[in-house]
C-alpha positions as CSV (number, residue, x, y, z in Angstrom):
1,M,-0.2,0.1,0.0
2,D,1.4,3.3,-1.0
3,P,2.3,5.8,2.2
4,T,-0.2,8.4,3.3
5,I,0.2,11.4,5.0
6,K,-0.8,9.7,8.1
7,H,2.1,7.3,7.5
8,V,4.4,10.3,7.3
9,A,3.0,12.1,10.5
10,K,3.0,8.6,12.9
11,K,6.4,8.2,11.7
12,A,8.1,11.4,11.9
13,N,5.8,11.4,15.5
14,V,4.2,15.3,14.7
15,S,0.5,15.7,14.0
16,I,-0.7,15.5,10.4
17,A,-1.8,19.4,10.2
18,T,2.2,20.2,10.9
19,V,3.4,17.8,7.8
20,S,0.8,19.4,5.8
21,R,2.3,23.4,6.7
22,I,5.6,21.5,6.0
23,L,4.2,20.4,2.4
24,N,3.0,23.8,1.7
25,N,5.3,25.9,2.9
26,K,3.1,27.5,5.7
27,P,4.8,28.9,9.0
28,G,4.7,27.0,12.8
29,F,7.2,24.7,12.6
30,S,10.4,23.9,13.4
31,L,13.5,24.0,11.6
32,K,14.4,20.4,13.0
33,T,10.7,19.4,12.8
34,K,11.0,20.5,8.9
35,E,14.5,18.4,8.5
36,R,12.8,15.0,10.3
37,V,9.2,15.3,8.4
38,L,11.6,15.5,4.9
39,E,13.7,12.7,6.0
40,V,10.7,10.8,6.6
41,I,9.0,11.4,3.2
42,E,11.8,10.2,1.3
43,E,12.4,7.4,3.3
44,L,8.6,6.4,2.8
45,G,8.8,7.5,-0.4
46,Y,5.8,9.4,0.0
47,Q,3.8,11.6,-2.7
48,P,1.4,14.0,-1.7
49,N,-1.7,14.2,-3.8
50,A,-1.9,16.9,-6.2
51,I,-5.8,16.8,-5.5
52,A,-5.3,17.4,-1.7
53,R,-2.4,19.7,-1.6
54,G,-5.1,21.7,-4.0
55,L,-8.1,21.2,-1.0
56,I,-5.5,22.5,1.3
57,N,-3.7,25.7,-0.2
58,G,-6.1,26.4,-3.0
59,K,-4.3,25.4,-6.5
60,T,-4.3,22.4,-8.3
61,E,-1.1,23.3,-9.5
62,T,-2.4,22.4,-13.4
63,I,-2.9,25.6,-16.0
64,G,-5.1,25.2,-19.0
65,V,-3.9,25.8,-22.6
66,M,-6.9,26.5,-25.0
67,M,-5.6,26.1,-28.6
68,P,-7.5,25.6,-32.3
69,R,-4.7,22.9,-33.7
70,L,-2.6,20.9,-32.1
71,L,-0.8,19.1,-34.5
72,D,0.3,21.9,-36.9
73,M,3.8,23.5,-36.2
74,F,2.7,27.0,-35.1
75,A,0.9,24.8,-31.8
76,S,4.0,23.1,-31.1
77,K,6.3,25.9,-30.8
78,V,4.2,27.8,-28.7
79,L,3.3,24.7,-26.3
80,E,6.6,24.3,-25.9
81,G,7.5,27.8,-24.4
82,I,4.6,27.2,-22.2
83,D,5.3,23.7,-21.0
84,K,9.2,24.6,-20.3
85,Y,7.9,27.3,-18.3
86,A,5.2,25.6,-16.1
87,H,7.2,22.4,-15.9
88,E,9.8,24.8,-14.7
89,R,7.2,26.2,-11.8
90,G,6.4,22.7,-10.9
91,S,3.1,22.6,-12.7
92,S,1.1,20.8,-15.2
93,V,-0.4,21.3,-18.5
94,I,-3.5,20.2,-19.7
95,V,-4.0,21.0,-23.4
96,C,-7.0,21.3,-24.9
97,N,-7.7,20.9,-28.9
98,T,-10.7,23.3,-29.7
99,D,-10.5,22.8,-33.4
100,N,-11.8,26.3,-33.7
101,S,-15.4,24.9,-32.6
102,R,-17.9,26.8,-30.4
103,D,-19.5,23.4,-28.5
104,R,-15.8,22.3,-28.3
105,T,-14.5,25.0,-26.9
106,M,-17.3,25.5,-24.4
107,K,-16.7,21.7,-23.2
108,Y,-13.4,21.7,-22.6
109,L,-13.8,25.5,-20.4
110,Q,-16.4,24.0,-18.5
111,F,-14.1,20.6,-18.1
112,L,-10.8,22.8,-16.8
113,G,-13.6,24.2,-14.4
114,E,-14.2,21.3,-13.1
115,K,-10.7,20.3,-13.0
116,R,-10.1,23.6,-11.3
117,V,-7.2,24.7,-13.1
118,D,-4.5,27.7,-11.3
119,G,-5.0,29.6,-14.9
120,I,-6.0,29.3,-18.6
121,I,-3.6,30.6,-21.6
122,F,-6.2,31.4,-25.0
123,V,-3.9,30.9,-27.7
124,S,-4.6,32.0,-31.2
125,Q,-8.5,32.0,-31.2
126,L,-11.4,34.9,-31.4
127,L,-12.0,35.5,-27.5
128,E,-16.4,35.3,-27.7
129,E,-18.5,36.7,-25.0
130,D,-19.4,33.0,-23.7
131,Y,-15.9,32.1,-23.4
132,Y,-14.5,35.2,-21.8
133,R,-18.0,34.5,-19.3
134,M,-17.4,31.1,-18.2
135,M,-13.8,32.0,-17.7
136,A,-14.6,35.1,-15.6
137,D,-17.1,32.8,-13.5
138,M,-13.8,30.8,-12.8
139,K,-11.9,33.8,-11.2
140,I,-8.7,32.7,-12.4
141,P,-6.1,34.9,-14.5
142,I,-6.6,34.6,-18.4
143,I,-3.6,35.5,-20.8
144,L,-4.0,35.1,-24.5
145,V,-1.3,34.4,-27.5
146,S,-1.5,35.2,-30.6
147,T,-5.0,36.7,-30.3
148,I,-6.4,39.9,-28.6
149,S,-9.7,41.0,-27.7
150,Y,-10.5,44.4,-27.5
151,E,-14.2,44.2,-26.0
152,F,-12.5,42.0,-22.6
153,Q,-9.2,43.8,-22.0
154,L,-7.4,40.5,-21.3
155,P,-3.4,40.5,-20.9
156,Y,-2.0,39.2,-24.5
157,V,1.3,38.1,-26.1
158,K,1.5,38.8,-29.8
159,V,3.5,40.1,-32.6
160,D,1.4,43.3,-34.5
161,D,0.1,41.5,-37.2
162,Y,-0.4,45.0,-39.2
163,H,3.5,45.8,-38.9
164,A,4.5,42.2,-39.7
165,A,2.5,42.2,-42.7
166,F,3.3,45.7,-43.6
167,S,7.0,44.3,-43.5
168,A,6.7,41.4,-45.5
169,T,5.1,43.0,-48.2
170,Q,8.1,46.2,-47.9
171,Y,10.5,43.4,-48.4
172,L,9.3,41.8,-51.9
173,I,8.9,45.7,-52.9
174,Q,12.6,46.4,-52.1
175,K,13.3,43.3,-54.1
176,G,11.9,44.6,-57.2
177,H,8.1,43.5,-56.9
178,K,5.5,45.6,-57.7
179,K,3.1,42.6,-59.0
180,I,2.1,40.9,-55.6
181,A,-0.4,39.1,-54.7
182,M,-1.8,38.1,-51.3
183,I,-2.8,34.7,-50.1
184,A,-4.9,35.7,-46.8
185,G,-6.8,32.7,-45.1
186,E,-9.5,34.3,-43.4
187,Q,-10.5,37.8,-44.6
188,T,-12.8,38.5,-41.8
189,D,-10.9,37.4,-38.8
190,P,-10.5,40.6,-36.7
191,V,-7.5,38.9,-35.0
192,A,-5.3,37.7,-38.2
193,G,-7.4,38.1,-41.2
194,I,-8.1,42.1,-41.2
195,P,-4.8,43.5,-39.7
196,R,-2.2,41.5,-42.2
197,I,-4.4,42.9,-45.0
198,E,-4.2,46.4,-44.1
199,G,-0.7,46.2,-43.2
200,F,-0.4,44.7,-46.8
201,K,-2.2,47.6,-48.3
202,S,-0.6,50.3,-46.8
203,A,3.0,48.8,-47.7
204,L,1.5,48.8,-51.0
205,K,0.4,52.5,-50.7
206,S,3.7,53.2,-49.1
207,A,5.5,52.9,-52.2
208,G,3.1,54.3,-54.1
209,L,1.0,51.2,-55.5
210,T,-2.4,50.5,-55.6
211,P,-3.9,48.2,-54.2
212,D,-6.4,45.8,-55.7
213,D,-8.9,43.4,-53.8
214,R,-8.4,40.9,-57.3
215,F,-4.9,40.2,-56.0
216,I,-5.9,39.1,-52.2
217,I,-7.6,35.6,-52.2
218,S,-9.4,35.3,-48.8
219,T,-9.1,30.8,-48.6
220,G,-11.2,30.7,-45.3
221,G,-7.7,29.2,-43.6
222,Y,-4.4,29.3,-42.7
223,R,-3.7,25.4,-43.8
224,H,-1.7,23.8,-46.4
225,G,-5.0,22.8,-48.6
226,D,-5.9,26.5,-48.4
227,G,-2.8,27.6,-49.8
228,K,-3.5,25.2,-52.6
229,R,-6.5,26.4,-53.4
230,G,-5.2,30.1,-53.4
231,M,-2.7,29.6,-55.5
232,E,-5.1,27.8,-57.9
233,Q,-7.2,30.5,-57.7
234,I,-4.5,33.2,-58.7
235,L,-3.5,31.1,-61.7
236,E,-7.9,31.0,-62.4
237,R,-7.8,34.4,-62.8
238,G,-4.9,34.7,-64.6
239,L,-3.5,37.6,-62.3
240,D,0.1,39.0,-64.1
241,V,1.9,38.5,-60.4
242,T,6.1,38.1,-59.7
243,S,5.2,37.1,-56.4
244,V,3.1,36.3,-53.4
245,F,2.6,36.9,-50.0
246,A,1.2,34.2,-48.1
247,C,-0.5,34.6,-44.5
248,S,1.3,31.5,-42.8
249,D,4.1,28.4,-43.9
250,E,1.7,26.4,-44.4
251,L,-0.2,28.3,-47.2
252,A,3.6,29.2,-48.6
253,V,4.1,25.6,-49.2
254,G,1.0,24.9,-50.4
255,A,0.9,27.7,-52.9
256,M,4.8,25.9,-53.7
257,S,3.5,22.9,-54.4
258,V,0.5,23.9,-56.8
259,A,3.4,26.2,-58.7
260,Y,5.7,23.1,-58.9
261,K,2.7,20.8,-60.6
262,K,2.3,23.9,-63.1
263,G,6.1,23.9,-63.9
264,I,6.3,27.4,-61.9
265,S,9.9,27.5,-60.6
266,I,10.4,29.5,-57.0
267,P,12.1,31.9,-57.0
268,D,12.9,32.0,-61.0
269,D,9.8,32.6,-62.0
270,L,7.4,33.4,-58.9
271,S,8.6,34.6,-55.6
272,I,6.7,33.7,-52.4
273,I,7.0,35.0,-48.8
274,G,5.6,32.9,-45.8
275,Y,4.5,34.1,-42.2
276,D,5.2,32.5,-38.6
277,N,9.0,31.0,-39.3
278,T,7.8,27.6,-38.4
279,P,10.0,24.5,-38.8
280,L,8.4,23.8,-41.9
281,A,9.8,26.9,-43.8
282,E,13.5,25.6,-43.2
283,M,12.5,22.3,-43.9
284,S,10.3,23.5,-47.5
285,F,12.3,23.2,-50.8
286,P,13.5,25.2,-51.9
287,P,14.1,26.5,-48.2
288,L,11.4,29.6,-47.3
289,T,11.8,32.9,-46.5
290,T,9.3,34.1,-44.1
291,V,7.9,37.2,-41.4
292,A,9.3,35.2,-38.1
293,Q,6.9,35.4,-34.6
294,P,8.7,34.1,-32.1
295,L,6.3,31.6,-30.5
296,Y,8.4,29.6,-28.2
297,D,9.4,33.2,-26.7
298,M,5.8,34.2,-27.1
299,G,4.5,30.5,-25.1
300,N,6.8,30.7,-22.9
301,K,6.5,34.2,-22.1
302,S,2.6,33.8,-22.0
303,A,3.3,31.0,-19.3
304,E,6.0,33.8,-17.2
305,M,3.2,36.2,-16.9
306,L,0.2,33.6,-15.8
307,F,2.2,32.8,-12.9
308,N,2.8,36.3,-12.1
309,M,-0.4,36.9,-12.1
310,M,-1.3,33.4,-9.8
311,E,1.2,34.7,-7.7
312,T,0.4,38.2,-6.9
313,G,-3.2,38.7,-8.2
314,E,-1.7,41.7,-10.3
315,R,-2.7,42.3,-13.6
316,S,0.2,41.4,-16.4
317,E,1.5,43.7,-18.7
318,S,0.4,42.7,-22.4
319,R,3.6,42.1,-24.9
320,I,4.0,42.9,-28.4
321,M,6.8,40.5,-29.4
322,Q,9.2,41.7,-32.1
323,H,8.8,39.8,-35.6
324,K,11.7,39.9,-38.3
325,V,12.3,38.7,-41.8
326,I,14.1,35.9,-42.2
327,E,15.4,35.3,-45.9
328,R,15.9,32.1,-47.1
329,E,15.3,30.4,-51.0
330,T,12.0,31.9,-52.2
331,V,12.6,35.2,-53.2
332,K,14.3,36.6,-56.2
333,E,15.4,40.5,-56.8
334,I,13.7,41.7,-59.6
335,L,16.7,44.3,-61.4
336,C,15.1,47.0,-62.9
């Protein structure tokens, strides 16, 4: 039979309450008593039950992470940063794959509430009112990652999507490209869609070029298949372009696969720049030039902010992380 706190207390000749105080760093015991109890714990191999500790100190040492997708490189890098920090702080992570479904999101939030998690990190998904109300009822800290809510003022960690899209488009223009198409994902998405489209248009205007909505392809998503459909639409519309700005690396690689099948050489015939700088960008052929989001750092920083809120009860300041263009081999310079 596994040892219990009662066994520890009996062998150390102290009360159960004293063992509990020592385990939870509460005052009310001598150093000698603490040393004796810790010796007994090690001798017996006692493992405190997380639920029992939670009943004592009001914490479960568990955080929840809500993500719309788990099986992509964007999510894996963000989650890696979160998990690393949480592990260092002695907490476990419950990861919930919402698939951008309202029903799944609500069910997972109910589940996290029942598990009495200490805090929630909400990643890359629009924060709807129902989601916010359910999380607010839990009375625990919440951090947003790669998303933002203007209606519900929660701290966030993200890049400036408008500025990052401006930088990507400006890079193409500086390489001599004037005929540029955009594969924009979800055109009405207020988190990533609209800001990136506006950044794209603004960069064109700043260079004296006139934005044309025909050159903005909305595919409804950011996955590989969406990129393939986006590239097919560019070709079907007969758009005369020398370059494409794709709003995710998966979109860019999907577009490149269609170009390859059509005999379009990257970058000799068509230049492409992506967005995110996931490992996919390095693995593609040719290696993808892209706008880097510091995904691991975003996850790690969000966890740091969450734990600070959990410990102090004070609101964390939001963070805008720096983006940068990573030059590889998919953008060709056009000499005037």
